[in-house]
C-alpha positions in Angstrom: 20.7 18.5 7.6 21.7 20.0 4.3 19.5 17.6 2.1 16.9 19.3 0.0 17.7 22.7 1.3 17.8 25.8 -1.0 20.8 27.9 -0.9 21.5 31.3 -2.3 24.9 29.9 -3.7 26.4 26.6 -3.8 30.2 26.6 -4.2 31.7 23.4 -5.6 35.2 22.9 -4.6 37.0 24.2 -1.5 40.4 25.1 -2.8 41.7 28.6 -2.8 39.1 29.9 -5.4 36.1 28.2 -3.9 36.9 28.9 -0.2 37.6 32.6 -1.1 34.2 32.9 -3.0 32.4 31.2 -0.2 33.8 33.4 2.5 33.2 36.5 0.6 29.6 35.7 -0.1 28.9 34.4 3.5 30.3 37.6 4.8 27.7 39.5 2.8 25.0 37.5 4.5 24.1 34.9 1.7 23.2 31.4 2.6 26.1 29.5 1.2 26.9 25.8 0.7 30.6 25.0 0.3 30.9 21.4 -1.0 34.5 19.8 -1.1 35.9 16.5 -1.7 37.9 15.7 1.3 41.4 14.4 1.5 42.6 15.7 -1.9 45.8 17.8 -2.0 46.8 19.5 -5.1 50.4 19.3 -6.2 51.7 22.8 -6.0 54.9 24.7 -5.2 53.1 26.7 -2.6 54.5 30.0 -3.4 52.3 33.1 -2.5 53.3 36.7 -3.2 53.1 39.7 -0.7 50.1 40.9 -2.6 48.1 37.8 -1.8 49.1 37.8 1.9 47.8 41.4 2.2 44.7 41.3 -0.1 43.3 38.1 1.3 44.4 38.6 4.9 46.5 35.5 5.3 47.6 34.6 8.9 51.3 34.7 9.4 51.4 31.3 11.0 50.5 29.7 7.7 53.8 30.8 6.1 56.1 27.7 6.6 59.0 29.5 4.8 60.1 32.9 3.5 62.0 32.7 0.3 64.5 35.4 -0.4 65.8 34.4 -3.8 65.4 32.1 -6.7 68.1 30.1 -8.5 67.5 29.5 -12.2 69.4 26.4 -13.5 70.2 26.0 -17.2 70.4 22.7 -19.2 74.2 22.7 -18.8 73.8 23.3 -15.1 74.7 27.1 -15.2 73.2 28.8 -12.2 71.8 32.2 -11.9 70.7 33.5 -8.5 67.9 36.2 -8.4 67.9 37.7 -5.1 64.5 39.5 -4.1 66.2 42.4 -2.4 64.1 43.8 0.5 61.3 41.4 0.4 60.2 37.8 0.5 57.9 35.1 -1.1 55.8 33.2 1.4 55.6 29.5 1.1 52.6 27.5 2.3 51.6 23.8 2.5 48.4 23.4 0.5 47.0 20.8 3.1 47.0 23.3 6.0 46.5 26.5 3.7 43.3 25.2 2.0 41.9 23.9 5.2 42.4 27.2 6.8 40.5 28.9 4.0 37.7 26.6 4.3 37.6 26.9 8.1 37.4 30.7 7.6 34.6 30.4 5.2 32.6 28.3 7.6 33.3 30.8 10.5 31.9 33.5 8.2 28.7 31.5 7.9 29.1 29.1 5.0 27.8 25.5 5.4 30.6 23.0 4.9 29.9 19.6 3.4 32.5 17.0 2.5 31.2 15.2 -0.7 31.7 14.5 -4.4 29.6 16.6 -6.9 28.0 14.4 -9.5 25.6 16.3 -11.7 23.6 19.6 -12.2 19.8 19.4 -12.8 16.8 21.7 -12.6 13.7 21.6 -10.6 10.4 22.3 -12.6 10.8 26.0 -11.5 14.1 26.2 -13.2 16.2 26.4 -10.0 19.5 24.5 -10.1 19.6 21.1 -8.2 23.0 19.8 -7.3 23.5 16.1 -6.6 26.5 14.9 -4.7 27.7 11.8 -3.0 29.0 11.2 0.5 30.4 8.1 2.2 30.2 7.2 5.9 32.9 5.6 8.0 32.1 2.2 6.5 32.4 3.3 3.0 28.6 3.2 2.3 27.7 5.7 -0.4 24.6 8.1 -0.2 23.4 10.5 -2.8 22.1 13.8 -1.7 20.6 16.9 -3.4 20.3 20.6 -2.7 18.8 23.6 -4.6 20.8 26.8 -5.3 19.9 30.0 -7.0 23.4 30.4 -8.3 26.4 28.0 -8.5 30.2 28.7 -8.5 32.3 25.8 -9.9 35.7 25.8 -8.4 36.2 22.0 -8.7 39.6 21.9 -10.4 41.2 21.5 -13.8 38.8 18.7 -14.9 35.7 20.6 -13.6 32.6 18.6 -13.8 30.5 21.8 -13.4 32.4 23.5 -16.3 32.0 20.5 -18.6 28.3 20.1 -17.9 27.5 23.7 -18.1 29.8 25.7 -20.3 30.6 25.0 -24.1 34.2 24.4 -24.8 35.3 23.6 -21.3 36.3 20.1 -22.4 38.8 21.4 -24.9 41.3 23.1 -22.6 45.0 21.9 -22.9 46.9 20.9 -19.9 50.2 20.4 -18.3 50.4 17.5 -15.9 52.2 18.2 -12.8 53.8 15.9 -10.3 55.7 16.5 -7.2 56.9 14.5 -4.1 56.9 16.1 -0.6 60.0 15.1 1.1 61.6 15.8 4.5 63.9 18.9 4.1 67.5 18.1 4.4 69.6 19.2 7.4 71.4 22.4 7.3 74.7 22.3 5.4 73.5 20.3 2.4 75.7 21.2 -0.5 72.8 21.9 -3.0 69.9 22.9 -0.9 69.0 26.4 0.6 65.8 26.5 2.8 65.4 30.2 1.8 65.7 29.6 -2.0 63.7 28.2 -4.7 65.4 26.3 -7.5 63.9 26.4 -11.0 65.4 24.0 -13.3 65.1 24.3 -17.1 66.3 21.1 -18.7 64.5 19.1 -21.5 65.4 15.8 -20.2 63.5 16.6 -16.9 60.7 18.6 -18.6 60.5 18.8 -22.3 58.1 21.7 -22.3 57.9 23.2 -18.8 60.3 23.2 -15.9 61.2 21.3 -12.8 61.5 22.8 -9.2 62.7 22.3 -5.7 60.7 24.6 -3.4 61.4 24.6 0.4 58.6 24.5 2.8 60.4 24.7 6.0 60.3 21.2 7.5 59.3 19.8 4.0 60.2 20.4 0.5 58.3 20.1 -2.8 60.2 18.4 -5.6 58.4 18.4 -8.8 58.1 18.8 -12.7 55.5 19.2 -15.3 54.9 18.4 -19.0 52.0 18.3 -21.5 53.8 15.5 -23.5 52.0 12.2 -23.3 54.0 9.3 -22.2 56.6 11.3 -20.6 57.6 9.9 -17.2 57.0 12.6 -14.5 57.9 10.2 -11.7 61.1 9.1 -13.4 62.0 12.7 -14.0 61.5 13.7 -10.4 63.6 10.7 -9.2 66.4 11.7 -11.5 66.1 15.4 -10.3 66.3 14.2 -6.6 69.3 12.1 -7.4 71.2 14.9 -9.3 70.6 17.3 -6.3 71.5 14.8 -3.6 67.9 14.5 -2.3 67.2 10.8 -3.3 67.8 9.6 0.3 65.7 12.0 2.3 62.3 10.7 3.4 59.4 10.9 0.9 56.1 11.9 2.8 53.7 11.8 0.0 53.3 12.0 -3.8 50.7 13.9 -5.7 49.8 14.6 -9.4 47.2 16.6 -11.2 46.5 18.4 -14.5 47.1 22.1 -14.7 45.2 24.2 -17.4 47.3 26.1 -19.9 44.9 28.9 -20.7 41.7 30.7 -19.4 38.4 29.3 -20.7 36.9 31.5 -23.3 33.8 31.7 -21.3 33.3 31.2 -17.6 29.5 31.3 -17.2 26.4 29.5 -18.7 24.5 32.7 -19.1 22.0 31.5 -16.7 23.3 30.8 -13.0 26.6 29.2 -13.1 30.1 30.7 -13.2 33.5 29.1 -12.6 36.8 30.1 -11.1 40.3 29.0 -10.3 41.6 26.1 -12.2 38.1 25.3 -13.5 38.3 28.7 -15.3 41.9 27.9 -16.4 43.5 30.8 -14.5 47.1 29.2 -14.0 49.8 31.6 -15.2 51.7 30.2 -18.3 55.5 29.7 -18.0 55.4 29.7 -14.2 52.4 27.6 -13.5 51.5 29.8 -10.6 47.9 29.6 -9.6 47.2 30.4 -6.0 46.8 34.1 -6.4 45.0 33.8 -9.6 42.6 31.3 -8.2 41.8 33.5 -5.3 41.4 36.6 -7.4 39.1 34.8 -9.8 37.2 33.4 -6.8 36.6 36.9 -5.6 35.6 38.2 -9.0 33.3 35.3 -9.3 31.7 36.1 -5.9 31.2 39.7 -7.0 29.5 38.5 -10.1 27.2 36.4 -8.4 26.4 39.0 -5.9 25.4 41.4 -8.7 23.5 38.6 -10.4 21.4 37.9 -7.3 20.7 41.6 -6.7 19.6 42.4 -10.2 18.4 39.0 -11.7 20.5 39.9 -14.8 22.5 36.7 -15.7 24.7 39.0 -17.9 26.5 40.1 -14.6 27.9 36.6 -14.4 30.1 37.3 -17.6 31.7 40.1 -15.8 33.8 37.9 -13.7 36.1 36.8 -16.7 36.0 40.3 -18.1 37.3 41.8 -14.9 40.0 39.1 -14.6 41.3 39.4 -18.0 41.4 43.3 -17.8 43.6 42.9 -14.6 45.7 39.9 -15.6 45.2 39.1 -19.3 48.3 41.0 -20.4 50.6 39.1 -18.0 49.0 35.8 -19.2 49.7 36.7 -22.8 53.1 37.7 -22.3 54.0 34.6 -20.2 52.2 32.4 -22.9 54.5 33.8 -25.6 57.5 33.4 -23.3 56.7 29.7 -22.6 56.1 28.9 -26.4 59.5 30.4 -27.3 62.0 29.9 -24.5 60.9 26.4 -23.5 60.9 24.8 -26.8 64.4 23.5 -26.8 67.6 23.4 -24.6 69.4 25.9 -26.6 66.7 28.4 -26.0 66.5 27.4 -22.4 70.1 28.1 -22.1 69.8 31.5 -23.4 66.7 32.2 -21.4 68.6 31.5 -18.1 71.6 33.7 -19.3 69.1 36.6 -19.7 68.0 36.0 -16.1 71.5 37.3 -15.1 70.6 40.8 -16.1 69.7 43.1 -13.2 66.9 44.9 -15.1 65.4 41.5 -15.9 65.6 40.5 -12.3 64.1 43.7 -10.9 61.2 43.7 -13.4 60.5 40.1 -12.9 60.2 40.4 -9.1 58.3 43.6 -9.4 55.7 41.9 -11.6 55.5 38.7 -9.5 55.2 40.5 -6.2 52.6 43.0 -7.4 50.9 40.8 -9.9 51.0 43.4 -12.6 53.2 44.4 -15.6 55.4 47.2 -14.5 55.2 50.4 -16.5 57.0 52.7 -14.4 60.5 52.0 -15.7 60.3 52.5 -19.5 64.1 52.6 -20.0 64.5 49.3 -18.4 61.9 47.8 -20.8 63.8 49.2 -23.7 67.1 47.7 -22.4 65.4 44.4 -21.9 63.9 44.4 -25.4 67.3 45.0 -27.0 68.9 42.3 -24.9 66.3 39.8 -25.9 66.8 40.6 -29.5 70.6 40.1 -29.0 70.0 36.7 -27.5 67.4 35.7 -30.1 69.7 36.6 -33.0 72.8 34.9 -31.4 74.7 38.2 -31.1 75.1 37.4 -27.4 76.4 34.0 -26.2 74.5 32.1 -23.6 77.7 31.6 -21.7 
C-alpha cells in the first residue's frame, strides 16, 4: 500500500520529464513515487534527435520510423526539401514511448501509481503531503495521501503543482496543438513519403504557428497549432488532410493539448518543489519540439533534488533552471525571435521557406537540431546566412 507512506521524492506526471527524473533518482537509491494519470496521450509529432537517443539510452525498437529529410511548404505551395545527409531523426509513438520510460523507472525502483494529483498540503512538521485520487474498475473514486521530502512537478502545461506552488505559473502563454493519428497510406501515395516530415507554413492552416504531417511507420500524425482563440484547429487539420489526399485514410484517434510558449521565470518554490518539462515551459519556440527538452529538464530537476536532499539547502532547487537556460537559453531566444518575425504573415512565411533552400541554412539547421546546440564551428556560414537574411528582410531577394 502506498497510502500514508513517506517518500524521498514524489514525481507528479509520468511523461518524458517525470519518468526521466524518477528513473534517475531511483537509480541513485532514493525512495521515489511516480504518480501518473493513466490513459492520457499528449499530441506530439514524436520526433527525437540522435542526441536524445544516445544520452537517454532509448531502445532501438521504440523507433517506429527514421526520417531522412524534411519538406518545407510555403503559403503558395512552393516546396523545399531539406535532406539530413548521413543521419536520421527518430520517430516515436508517445503512447508506447512514455509507457516504456515509466516502466524503466519502475524497474529502477520507483513505485508507480495511477492517479490524479489534487493538492499539495503540509503536515505539522512541514513535510509536503500530496493528495491524489484513484478510481477502481467500477468508477468509484478514492482520495489518498502520501508524504514526500521533495516534489517534482512534471504534470504538463497546465501544471497543478506549479500553479499551487510557484508564483507566475498561471500567466504563461500557450499554443494549442491538435493532431489526428491516421493509418499511413500505402506506398506510392503522390504526396506522402514515410521517410520525410512535411512542415506547412500557411496562415489559413495556422495563423501563428505551422501545420505538419509526420510519419510514424504504420501511422502518421497530422496536426496544427495556434494561440489564436476561436481558430478551428480541427477544421484546419481536416482541410490539410484533404489538400494532401489524406482525408480518406482511417483516423485512429484525435488528441489536443496546450503547449507553453516560454520557460517559467522560476521553477521552484524555494522550499521543496521544482518543476520540469511542459510544467516548466520548456518547449522550443518556432518548432514546438519538446521531448528532448522535457527529458533534459527532468534530469536537471533530478540532479537539483539530489543536491537538495544531500545538503538541505533549498537554493539547490533553483539550479535546475539555471543549468537548463545556460545550456539551451540561447537556442530558445533565437527561435522565439524567429517565430515572432517569420510566422507573422504569409509574405514572411513565403520568404522564410525560400531561405530554407540555402545549403548553409540547411546544414546549420540540422546540426543545431541533431546536437541541440547553436553551432559556432562555422563562422563564415553564419556570416553568409546573416547577409542572406538581411537581403530577404529588405526585399532585395525575391521569395520565388
